[in-house]
MMTF fields as JSON, N, C-alpha, C and O atoms, coordinates in Angstrom:
{
  "mmtfVersion": "1.0.0",
  "mmtfProducer": "UNKNOWN",
  "numBonds": 391,
  "numAtoms": 392,
  "numGroups": 98,
  "numChains": 1,
  "numModels": 1,
  "chainsPerModel": [1],
  "groupsPerChain": [98],
  "chainIdList": ["A"],
  "bondAtomList": [4, 2, 8, 6, 12, 10, 16, 14, 20, 18, 24, 22, 28, 26, 32, 30, 36, 34, 40, 38, 44, 42, 48, 46, 52, 50, 56, 54, 60, 58, 64, 62, 68, 66, 72, 70, 76, 74, 80, 78, 84, 82, 88, 86, 92, 90, 96, 94, 100, 98, 104, 102, 108, 106, 112, 110, 116, 114, 120, 118, 124, 122, 128, 126, 132, 130, 136, 134, 140, 138, 144, 142, 148, 146, 152, 150, 156, 154, 160, 158, 164, 162, 168, 166, 172, 170, 176, 174, 180, 178, 184, 182, 188, 186, 192, 190, 196, 194, 200, 198, 204, 202, 208, 206, 212, 210, 216, 214, 220, 218, 224, 222, 228, 226, 232, 230, 236, 234, 240, 238, 244, 242, 248, 246, 252, 250, 256, 254, 260, 258, 264, 262, 268, 266, 272, 270, 276, 274, 280, 278, 284, 282, 288, 286, 292, 290, 296, 294, 300, 298, 304, 302, 308, 306, 312, 310, 316, 314, 320, 318, 324, 322, 328, 326, 332, 330, 336, 334, 340, 338, 344, 342, 348, 346, 352, 350, 356, 354, 360, 358, 364, 362, 368, 366, 372, 370, 376, 374, 380, 378, 384, 382, 388, 386],
  "bondOrderList": [1, 1, 1, 1, 1, 1, 1, 1, 1, 1, 1, 1, 1, 1, 1, 1, 1, 1, 1, 1, 1, 1, 1, 1, 1, 1, 1, 1, 1, 1, 1, 1, 1, 1, 1, 1, 1, 1, 1, 1, 1, 1, 1, 1, 1, 1, 1, 1, 1, 1, 1, 1, 1, 1, 1, 1, 1, 1, 1, 1, 1, 1, 1, 1, 1, 1, 1, 1, 1, 1, 1, 1, 1, 1, 1, 1, 1, 1, 1, 1, 1, 1, 1, 1, 1, 1, 1, 1, 1, 1, 1, 1, 1, 1, 1, 1, 1],
  "groupList": [{"groupName": "MET", "atomNameList": ["N", "CA", "C", "O"], "elementList": ["N", "C", "C", "O"], "formalChargeList": [0, 0, 0, 0], "bondAtomList": [1, 0, 2, 1, 3, 2], "bondOrderList": [1, 1, 2], "singleLetterCode": "M", "chemCompType": "L-PEPTIDE LINKING"}, {"groupName": "ASP", "atomNameList": ["N", "CA", "C", "O"], "elementList": ["N", "C", "C", "O"], "formalChargeList": [0, 0, 0, 0], "bondAtomList": [1, 0, 2, 1, 3, 2], "bondOrderList": [1, 1, 2], "singleLetterCode": "D", "chemCompType": "L-PEPTIDE LINKING"}, {"groupName": "SER", "atomNameList": ["N", "CA", "C", "O"], "elementList": ["N", "C", "C", "O"], "formalChargeList": [0, 0, 0, 0], "bondAtomList": [1, 0, 2, 1, 3, 2], "bondOrderList": [1, 1, 2], "singleLetterCode": "S", "chemCompType": "L-PEPTIDE LINKING"}, {"groupName": "LYS", "atomNameList": ["N", "CA", "C", "O"], "elementList": ["N", "C", "C", "O"], "formalChargeList": [0, 0, 0, 0], "bondAtomList": [1, 0, 2, 1, 3, 2], "bondOrderList": [1, 1, 2], "singleLetterCode": "K", "chemCompType": "L-PEPTIDE LINKING"}, {"groupName": "GLU", "atomNameList": ["N", "CA", "C", "O"], "elementList": ["N", "C", "C", "O"], "formalChargeList": [0, 0, 0, 0], "bondAtomList": [1, 0, 2, 1, 3, 2], "bondOrderList": [1, 1, 2], "singleLetterCode": "E", "chemCompType": "L-PEPTIDE LINKING"}, {"groupName": "LEU", "atomNameList": ["N", "CA", "C", "O"], "elementList": ["N", "C", "C", "O"], "formalChargeList": [0, 0, 0, 0], "bondAtomList": [1, 0, 2, 1, 3, 2], "bondOrderList": [1, 1, 2], "singleLetterCode": "L", "chemCompType": "L-PEPTIDE LINKING"}, {"groupName": "ALA", "atomNameList": ["N", "CA", "C", "O"], "elementList": ["N", "C", "C", "O"], "formalChargeList": [0, 0, 0, 0], "bondAtomList": [1, 0, 2, 1, 3, 2], "bondOrderList": [1, 1, 2], "singleLetterCode": "A", "chemCompType": "L-PEPTIDE LINKING"}, {"groupName": "THR", "atomNameList": ["N", "CA", "C", "O"], "elementList": ["N", "C", "C", "O"], "formalChargeList": [0, 0, 0, 0], "bondAtomList": [1, 0, 2, 1, 3, 2], "bondOrderList": [1, 1, 2], "singleLetterCode": "T", "chemCompType": "L-PEPTIDE LINKING"}, {"groupName": "VAL", "atomNameList": ["N", "CA", "C", "O"], "elementList": ["N", "C", "C", "O"], "formalChargeList": [0, 0, 0, 0], "bondAtomList": [1, 0, 2, 1, 3, 2], "bondOrderList": [1, 1, 2], "singleLetterCode": "V", "chemCompType": "L-PEPTIDE LINKING"}, {"groupName": "ILE", "atomNameList": ["N", "CA", "C", "O"], "elementList": ["N", "C", "C", "O"], "formalChargeList": [0, 0, 0, 0], "bondAtomList": [1, 0, 2, 1, 3, 2], "bondOrderList": [1, 1, 2], "singleLetterCode": "I", "chemCompType": "L-PEPTIDE LINKING"}, {"groupName": "GLY", "atomNameList": ["N", "CA", "C", "O"], "elementList": ["N", "C", "C", "O"], "formalChargeList": [0, 0, 0, 0], "bondAtomList": [1, 0, 2, 1, 3, 2], "bondOrderList": [1, 1, 2], "singleLetterCode": "G", "chemCompType": "PEPTIDE LINKING"}, {"groupName": "TYR", "atomNameList": ["N", "CA", "C", "O"], "elementList": ["N", "C", "C", "O"], "formalChargeList": [0, 0, 0, 0], "bondAtomList": [1, 0, 2, 1, 3, 2], "bondOrderList": [1, 1, 2], "singleLetterCode": "Y", "chemCompType": "L-PEPTIDE LINKING"}, {"groupName": "PHE", "atomNameList": ["N", "CA", "C", "O"], "elementList": ["N", "C", "C", "O"], "formalChargeList": [0, 0, 0, 0], "bondAtomList": [1, 0, 2, 1, 3, 2], "bondOrderList": [1, 1, 2], "singleLetterCode": "F", "chemCompType": "L-PEPTIDE LINKING"}, {"groupName": "ASN", "atomNameList": ["N", "CA", "C", "O"], "elementList": ["N", "C", "C", "O"], "formalChargeList": [0, 0, 0, 0], "bondAtomList": [1, 0, 2, 1, 3, 2], "bondOrderList": [1, 1, 2], "singleLetterCode": "N", "chemCompType": "L-PEPTIDE LINKING"}, {"groupName": "GLN", "atomNameList": ["N", "CA", "C", "O"], "elementList": ["N", "C", "C", "O"], "formalChargeList": [0, 0, 0, 0], "bondAtomList": [1, 0, 2, 1, 3, 2], "bondOrderList": [1, 1, 2], "singleLetterCode": "Q", "chemCompType": "L-PEPTIDE LINKING"}, {"groupName": "CYS", "atomNameList": ["N", "CA", "C", "O"], "elementList": ["N", "C", "C", "O"], "formalChargeList": [0, 0, 0, 0], "bondAtomList": [1, 0, 2, 1, 3, 2], "bondOrderList": [1, 1, 2], "singleLetterCode": "C", "chemCompType": "L-PEPTIDE LINKING"}, {"groupName": "PRO", "atomNameList": ["N", "CA", "C", "O"], "elementList": ["N", "C", "C", "O"], "formalChargeList": [0, 0, 0, 0], "bondAtomList": [1, 0, 2, 1, 3, 2], "bondOrderList": [1, 1, 2], "singleLetterCode": "P", "chemCompType": "L-PEPTIDE LINKING"}, {"groupName": "HIS", "atomNameList": ["N", "CA", "C", "O"], "elementList": ["N", "C", "C", "O"], "formalChargeList": [0, 0, 0, 0], "bondAtomList": [1, 0, 2, 1, 3, 2], "bondOrderList": [1, 1, 2], "singleLetterCode": "H", "chemCompType": "L-PEPTIDE LINKING"}, {"groupName": "ARG", "atomNameList": ["N", "CA", "C", "O"], "elementList": ["N", "C", "C", "O"], "formalChargeList": [0, 0, 0, 0], "bondAtomList": [1, 0, 2, 1, 3, 2], "bondOrderList": [1, 1, 2], "singleLetterCode": "R", "chemCompType": "L-PEPTIDE LINKING"}, {"groupName": "TRP", "atomNameList": ["N", "CA", "C", "O"], "elementList": ["N", "C", "C", "O"], "formalChargeList": [0, 0, 0, 0], "bondAtomList": [1, 0, 2, 1, 3, 2], "bondOrderList": [1, 1, 2], "singleLetterCode": "W", "chemCompType": "L-PEPTIDE LINKING"}],
  "groupTypeList": [0, 1, 2, 3, 4, 5, 6, 7, 3, 8, 7, 4, 9, 5, 1, 2, 3, 3, 10, 9, 1, 9, 4, 0, 9, 1, 8, 2, 4, 3, 7, 2, 5, 6, 1, 11, 12, 8, 9, 6, 2, 10, 13, 2, 7, 7, 14, 9, 3, 6, 5, 7, 1, 4, 8, 4, 11, 8, 9, 3, 13, 4, 15, 10, 9, 11, 16, 1, 17, 9, 4, 10, 18, 2, 10, 1, 18, 19, 0, 5, 5, 1, 11, 3, 1, 8, 8, 8, 17, 9, 12, 17, 16, 4, 4, 18, 6, 13],
  "groupIdList": [1, 2, 3, 4, 5, 6, 7, 8, 9, 10, 11, 12, 13, 14, 15, 16, 17, 18, 19, 20, 21, 22, 23, 24, 25, 26, 27, 28, 29, 30, 31, 32, 33, 34, 35, 36, 37, 38, 39, 40, 41, 42, 43, 44, 45, 46, 47, 48, 49, 50, 51, 52, 53, 54, 55, 56, 57, 58, 59, 60, 61, 62, 63, 64, 65, 66, 67, 68, 69, 70, 71, 72, 73, 74, 75, 76, 77, 78, 79, 80, 81, 82, 83, 84, 85, 86, 87, 88, 89, 90, 91, 92, 93, 94, 95, 96, 97, 98],
  "secStructList": [7, 7, 1, 6, 6, 6, 6, 2, 2, 2, 2, 2, 2, 2, 2, 6, 6, 6, 7, 1, 1, 7, 3, 3, 3, 7, 4, 4, 4, 1, 7, 1, 1, 7, 1, 7, 3, 3, 3, 7, 7, 7, 1, 1, 2, 2, 2, 2, 2, 2, 2, 2, 2, 2, 2, 2, 2, 2, 6, 6, 1, 6, 6, 7, 7, 7, 7, 1, 3, 3, 3, 7, 6, 6, 6, 7, 1, 3, 3, 3, 3, 3, 7, 1, 1, 7, 3, 3, 3, 3, 3, 7, 2, 2, 2, 2, 2, 7],
  "xCoordList": [-0.122, 0.922, 1.89, 2.056, 2.827, 4.132, 3.905, 3.166, 4.952, 5.778, 5.698, 4.645, 6.119, 6.486, 5.727, 5.211, 5.39, 3.284, 2.589, 1.594, 2.792, 1.642, 1.955, 0.992, 2.639, 3.533, 3.771, 3.802, 3.866, 3.508, 2.231, 2.067, 1.084, 0.102, -0.682, -1.469, -0.521, -0.613, -0.508, -1.559, 0.883, 1.452, 1.077, 1.028, 0.582, -0.486, -1.785, -2.422, -1.812, -3.071, -3.349, -4.51, -2.324, -2.127, -2.363, -2.867, -1.43, -0.811, -2.138, -2.17, -2.869, -4.054, -5.417, -6.324, -4.517, -5.892, -5.232, -5.32, -4.283, -3.584, -2.382, -2.049, -1.878, -0.95, 0.163, 0.838, 0.525, 2.14, 3.33, 3.505, 4.301, 5.353, 5.715, 6.878, 4.994, 4.607, 6.328, 7.022, 6.822, 7.794, 7.283, 6.241, 8.377, 8.397, 9.904, 10.928, 9.73, 11.477, 11.682, 11.031, 12.249, 12.241, 13.213, 14.417, 12.522, 12.96, 14.043, 14.898, 13.368, 13.772, 15.017, 15.155, 16.01, 17.431, 17.756, 18.713, 16.79, 17.496, 15.771, 15.347, 15.142, 14.288, 13.446, 13.84, 12.52, 12.049, 10.491, 9.508, 10.855, 8.928, 7.869, 6.656, 8.763, 8.464, 9.192, 10.356, 8.575, 9.417, 9.279, 10.028, 8.718, 8.868, 6.965, 6.027, 7.745, 7.413, 6.758, 7.599, 5.518, 5.281, 4.569, 3.543, 5.293, 5.196, 4.837, 5.486, 3.168, 2.771, 2.285, 2.569, 1.752, 0.9, -0.426, 0.14, -1.069, -2.027, -1.933, -0.757, -3.174, -2.906, -3.409, -2.872, -5.265, -5.743, -6.18, -6.388, -6.258, -7.431, -8.139, -7.93, -8.921, -9.544, -9.417, -9.676, -8.837, -7.32, -7.422, -8.415, -6.493, -5.695, -6.595, -5.955, -7.83, -8.748, -9.258, -9.232, -9.656, -10.031, -8.893, -9.168, -7.554, -6.026, -6.386, -6.916, -6.28, -6.236, -7.212, -6.965, -9.201, -10.192, -9.92, -10.273, -8.943, -9.052, -8.746, -9.488, -7.017, -6.175, -6.75, -6.731, -7.356, -8.168, -9.261, -9.656, -9.788, -11.223, -10.581, -11.26, -9.247, -8.998, -7.977, -8.182, -7.344, -6.362, -7.607, -7.186, -8.418, -9.509, -10.862, -11.675, -10.961, -12.037, -10.774, -10.59, -9.687, -9.331, -7.216, -6.263, -7.26, -5.94, -6.298, -5.679, -7.965, -8.062, -8.196, -8.892, -6.787, -6.078, -6.077, -5.385, -6.942, -7.0, -5.983, -5.493, -5.79, -5.125, -5.114, -5.989, -4.032, -3.273, -3.768, -3.931, -3.863, -3.599, -4.29, -4.035, -5.181, -4.919, -4.685, -4.806, -4.284, -3.805, -4.486, -4.914, -4.347, -4.714, -5.904, -6.216, -6.397, -8.268, -8.973, -9.912, -8.251, -8.941, -8.454, -9.182, -6.488, -6.497, -5.981, -5.471, -6.468, -6.776, -5.05, -5.002, -4.147, -2.986, -2.39, -1.375, -2.148, -1.326, -2.384, -3.337, -2.109, -3.111, -1.872, -0.719, -2.4, -1.447, -1.655, -2.086, -1.343, -2.016, -1.164, -0.191, -1.497, 0.251, -0.881, -1.903, -0.362, -0.487, 1.067, 1.866, 1.137, 3.139, 3.529, 3.869, 3.832, 5.383, 5.026, 5.923, 4.202, 3.69, 3.116, 2.168, 3.952, 3.306, 3.086, 4.059, 2.233, 1.419, 1.277, 0.542, 2.188, 1.755, 1.543, 1.728, 0.976, -0.418, -0.116, -0.874, 0.606, 1.087, 0.228, -0.114, -0.024, -0.502, 1.391, 2.447, 0.394, 2.631, 3.685, 4.757, 2.424, 3.596, 3.984, 5.089, 3.17, 3.764, 4.832, 5.585, 4.772, 5.53, 7.087, 8.146, 6.964, 7.353, 9.088, 10.298, 7.745, 8.645, 8.695, 9.266],
  "yCoordList": [-14.585, -14.423, -14.206, -14.423, -13.621, -13.459, -11.955, -11.831, -10.713, -9.537, -10.322, -10.176, -10.706, -10.851, -11.406, -11.115, -12.141, -12.709, -11.282, -10.89, -10.933, -10.655, -8.945, -8.415, -8.534, -7.901, -7.538, -6.663, -9.516, -9.806, -10.054, -9.942, -10.479, -9.339, -9.242, -9.951, -7.591, -6.005, -6.155, -6.151, -6.288, -6.202, -6.585, -5.858, -7.992, -8.715, -7.786, -6.937, -7.934, -6.496, -5.313, -4.904, -4.59, -3.673, -3.426, -2.6, -5.107, -5.537, -5.77, -5.848, -5.838, -6.507, -5.995, -6.103, -4.977, -3.487, -2.115, -1.0, -2.709, -1.815, -0.618, 0.238, -1.044, -0.238, -0.134, -1.081, 1.269, 1.434, 1.821, 2.782, 0.877, 0.751, 0.226, 0.516, -0.448, -0.962, -1.47, -1.698, -1.601, -1.455, -2.017, -1.615, -3.275, -3.586, -3.608, -4.226, -3.081, -2.393, -3.331, -2.927, -4.016, -4.892, -3.767, -3.653, -3.362, -1.824, -2.09, -1.382, -3.56, -4.074, -4.11, -4.398, -3.708, -4.1, -2.275, -1.993, -1.233, -0.079, 0.099, -0.48, 0.222, 0.892, 0.101, -1.019, 0.68, -0.855, -0.139, -0.441, 0.936, 1.42, -0.085, -0.274, -0.663, -2.06, -3.366, -3.711, -3.755, -4.496, -4.447, -5.234, -3.964, -3.638, -1.87, -1.311, -1.995, -0.686, -1.18, -1.493, -1.303, -1.21, -0.211, 0.283, 0.149, 1.886, 1.414, 0.666, 2.33, 2.218, 3.344, 4.239, 3.889, 4.729, 5.247, 5.852, 5.317, 5.833, 6.155, 6.163, 6.587, 7.767, 8.784, 9.873, 8.637, 9.356, 8.79, 7.683, 10.36, 10.631, 8.974, 8.106, 8.774, 7.746, 6.574, 5.958, 6.834, 5.138, 5.307, 4.844, 5.961, 5.956, 5.575, 4.954, 5.824, 5.249, 4.085, 3.122, 3.897, 2.707, 0.95, -0.221, 1.719, 0.901, 0.643, -0.462, 1.374, 1.664, 0.71, -0.484, 1.59, 0.684, -0.652, -1.241, -1.417, -2.995, -3.404, -4.047, -2.848, -3.284, -4.067, -5.261, -2.575, -2.543, -3.401, -3.605, -4.027, -4.438, -5.944, -6.779, -6.411, -7.745, -8.429, -9.43, -7.794, -7.895, -7.752, -7.675, -7.727, -7.444, -8.893, -9.196, -9.553, -10.484, -11.195, -11.471, -11.511, -13.319, -13.259, -13.975, -12.342, -12.273, -11.985, -12.017, -11.67, -10.999, -9.969, -9.513, -9.267, -8.564, -6.367, -5.814, -5.847, -4.759, -3.194, -2.907, -2.199, -1.099, -1.012, -1.621, -0.17, -0.163, 1.592, 2.227, 1.812, 3.25, 3.449, 2.845, 4.309, 4.981, 6.618, 7.554, 6.476, 8.209, 8.998, 8.442, 10.324, 10.288, 10.329, 10.69, 10.024, 9.871, 11.177, 11.144, 12.423, 13.652, 14.316, 14.796, 14.022, 14.387, 14.032, 14.626, 12.508, 11.397, 11.466, 10.964, 12.247, 11.887, 11.83, 12.428, 10.999, 10.14, 9.625, 10.324, 7.739, 7.147, 6.555, 6.267, 6.497, 5.581, 4.348, 4.71, 2.949, 1.768, 1.368, 0.657, 1.805, 1.443, -0.467, -0.442, -1.431, -3.223, -3.194, -4.127, -2.218, -2.092, -2.949, -3.354, -3.874, -4.899, -4.227, -4.656, -3.4, -3.547, -2.0, -1.354, -1.744, -0.112, 0.356, 0.89, 0.384, 0.402, 1.636, 2.139, 2.622, 4.537, 3.82, 2.625, 4.863, 4.647, 5.906, 6.657, 6.604, 7.894, 8.538, 7.778, 9.369, 10.584, 10.002, 9.842, 9.819, 10.666, 11.835, 11.764, 13.27, 14.188, 13.994, 14.351, 13.425, 13.773, 12.114, 11.998, 11.659, 10.43, 10.941, 10.691, 11.603, 12.308, 13.272, 13.339, 13.929, 15.153, 14.058, 14.412],
  "zCoordList": [9.137, 7.829, 8.474, 9.674, 7.484, 7.848, 6.885, 5.908, 7.627, 6.509, 5.255, 4.633, 5.012, 3.248, 3.55, 4.629, 3.045, 2.029, 2.631, 2.021, 3.138, 3.13, 2.458, 1.904, 2.496, 2.183, -0.463, -1.328, -0.174, -1.487, -2.115, -3.33, -1.087, -1.242, -1.673, -2.302, -1.179, -0.649, -2.432, -3.073, -3.172, -4.505, -5.335, -6.328, -5.405, -6.189, -5.787, -6.409, -5.43, -5.475, -5.742, -5.772, -5.976, -6.345, -8.064, -8.826, -8.108, -9.617, -10.447, -11.675, -9.879, -10.381, -10.974, -11.8, -9.277, -10.071, -10.534, -10.021, -12.092, -12.278, -12.287, -13.105, -10.847, -10.519, -11.038, -11.441, -11.087, -11.653, -11.095, -10.346, -11.568, -11.2, -9.51, -9.228, -8.402, -7.642, -7.137, -8.129, -6.234, -5.805, -4.378, -3.861, -3.625, -2.487, -1.746, -2.034, -1.143, -0.613, 1.268, 2.232, 1.327, 2.757, 3.753, 3.984, 3.988, 4.863, 6.618, 7.15, 7.048, 7.717, 8.538, 9.727, 7.519, 8.314, 8.829, 9.55, 8.308, 8.302, 9.145, 8.144, 9.566, 10.202, 11.801, 12.127, 12.515, 12.736, 13.023, 13.698, 12.142, 11.479, 10.584, 10.481, 10.228, 9.635, 9.176, 9.382, 8.758, 7.278, 6.454, 5.877, 5.854, 4.017, 3.821, 4.388, 2.63, 2.123, 0.755, -0.087, 0.391, -0.763, -1.267, -0.799, -2.493, -2.708, -4.263, -4.995, -4.604, -5.959, -6.668, -5.871, -7.615, -7.687, -8.499, -9.409, -8.617, -8.892, -10.204, -10.567, -11.577, -12.81, -12.252, -12.455, -10.898, -10.589, -9.388, -8.892, -9.028, -7.452, -7.609, -6.762, -8.743, -8.875, -7.763, -6.729, -8.851, -9.267, -8.007, -7.444, -7.307, -6.222, -4.876, -4.026, -4.592, -3.994, -4.575, -3.809, -5.546, -5.708, -5.756, -6.019, -5.323, -5.266, -4.096, -3.978, -2.992, -1.275, -1.082, -0.917, -1.109, -1.122, -0.876, 0.146, -2.319, -2.984, -1.802, -1.059, -1.45, -0.814, 0.783, 1.083, 1.799, 2.333, 2.866, 4.014, 1.226, 1.257, 1.298, 1.896, 0.68, -0.083, 1.525, 2.21, 1.583, 3.214, 4.366, 5.521, 4.276, 5.788, 5.223, 6.096, 3.998, 3.508, 4.102, 5.288, 2.718, 2.815, 3.746, 3.437, 4.628, 5.722, 7.772, 8.836, 7.146, 8.759, 9.252, 10.159, 7.965, 8.936, 8.417, 7.562, 9.199, 9.719, 9.938, 11.03, 8.506, 8.831, 10.22, 10.835, 11.004, 11.886, 12.409, 13.451, 10.792, 10.118, 8.919, 7.877, 9.063, 7.4, 7.296, 8.087, 5.9, 6.266, 4.619, 3.608, 4.924, 3.061, 2.492, 1.357, 3.165, 2.823, 2.14, 1.345, 2.675, 2.442, 0.729, -0.14, 0.74, -0.003, -1.479, -2.428, -1.092, -2.007, -3.678, -4.801, -2.962, -4.279, -3.589, -3.946, -1.522, -1.418, -0.496, -0.152, 0.107, 0.699, 1.675, 1.354, 2.715, 3.042, 4.271, 5.366, 4.044, 5.18, 5.891, 5.637, 6.793, 8.075, 8.729, 9.415, 8.327, 8.676, 9.745, 9.83, 10.272, 11.281, 11.171, 12.283, 10.163, 9.859, 8.461, 7.736, 7.669, 6.279, 5.851, 6.297, 4.959, 4.904, 3.889, 3.357, 3.398, 1.906, 1.96, 2.809, 0.751, -0.269, -0.887, -1.118, -1.288, -2.699, -3.184, -2.57, -3.988, -4.9, -6.025, -6.931, -6.066, -7.284, -7.507, -6.894, -9.581, -9.698, -8.905, -8.303, -9.392, -8.96, -7.848, -7.44, -7.216, -5.459, -5.237, -4.27, -5.672, -6.053, -6.633, -6.057, -7.728, -7.834, -7.288, -7.506, -6.325, -5.488, -4.065, -3.034]
}
């Protein structure tokens, strides 16, 4: 699975779980950190955790890909899943606005 397919899959998962303002941004020409950023918001800390858990679960079980790094577990107002070529950011709307 290439990075665009992975980013598209993550976008579909977030959409199926009612993530809001989902964006898939190609950053391959701008940074060496990743090829794509997928950014979404959740209405509550509970939804943010559910979105993060669902992405991690589906990508692991359907694609056999594990995140290299996860951040934000303790705060729950912003979470990050780092799949190396695809970085997933899930924000509380207030955090995303900043």
